[in-house]
C-alpha positions, 0 to 999 in steps of 0.5 A: 612627820609628827614624831619627836626626834631626840637631839643626838639621834643618828641620821642615815641616808637614802642607802643607809649611809651614816650622815651624822646626828641630829643637833637641832629640831625646828618646829612649825609656829602655831602647831609645834609640828617638827618640820626641819632638823639640823644634822651635824656631819663631817662637813658641818651642819646642814638643815634637812626636811623631816617630811618624807623621813622616818624615825624608827625610835633609834635612827632618823632615816632620810630619803637624801644622800650626802651630796644633798646635805653637802650642797644644802643652803647654809643656815646659822645654827641656833637661829630661826629659819626665816621664810626665805630660807625655808623656801630656798631649802624647799626648792633644794630638796624638792619638798612640796610645802604643806598647803595652808588650811582653807577657811570655809566662807559663808554662802552669802558673802559673794566670794568664790574660791578659785583653785588650780593645779600646781606642779612640784618637782620631786627627785629620788635616787634609783638604781639604773644599772650595775658596773663591774670590772672584767679582765680578759686575756688577749693573745697577739703576735709579737715579732723580735729581731735579735742578732745572733752569732755563729762560727764560719769555717774557711781555709787560709793558706800560708805558703812556705818560703822557698828556702824552707821547702825541703823535699819530702820522701813521701807523696801527698796523702789524704788527711782530715782535721775536724773543727767544732763550729758553734752558733747562738740559738735564740729561745723565747720565754714567756712570763707574766708580770704586773704592768699597771693598776686599774681602779673603777671610779664613780663621779656625779654628773649633773644634766638637765632634764625637761619635764612636760605635763598638763595642769588645770585651773578654774576660771570664774565668769559673770553669768548675768541673765538677760531681760525676761 
C-alpha cells in the first residue's frame, strides 16, 4: 500500500465491522513507504500491516477481523517498530515480507546467486456454511392417573324394636324412592405456555491444519573440464 492514510481515519474489518481509528502510521526506513498502522480500538491500540489493505479516501479496510487485532503482539505506542517486533507481527498476520532488491553483480566477479522457493502461510476468513434456528412441533402421548370420586348407592336396614312395631291395617305395597347419584368427570384442557428461551451462540474454535507442498531450490556444483 503506497497511499498515505491520515491520522484519525476510520478502520473497518474483513466483514465491514468497525475496528477503531488510525492513531499512528509507521513508514519503511529509506523509502518512506507506509508499512504499519496503529489502530485505536475498544481494547487498546493494535499494530496492523498496511500491505493487503485498501484506503478508499475515507475508510481504511483491513483483511482481518477483531480477533486478529485483539491477539496481535503488543507494541508501545509512539516507539519505532523493531525488526524483532516486525517479524513477530508478520508471523501473526501471515504477511509475506517484501523481498529486498537484488543488486546486479558484475559478470566477471565469479559470484553466482542461488535462489530457492519459500512457502508462506496466508489465512483468510471464508464463509463455510450458514446456521439457522428452526422450531418444529412434536406430538407425543401423555398419560395421567387422576383419582375421581363417585357416589355409590347401597341399602341400610334399621330394625324397629319390638315395642315399636304396631300392627298395620294395610298389607305390604310396592313403593319407589329416587336418589340422584353424582360422580366426578375428568376433562383434559390443552394450553400453550412458554417453557424456556433458546439462543444461538457462536464461538471461535482453533484447530491445527497440516499443509503439504513442494518447493524447489538451486544447487551449484563445480564443473571442471578434464585434461585435453
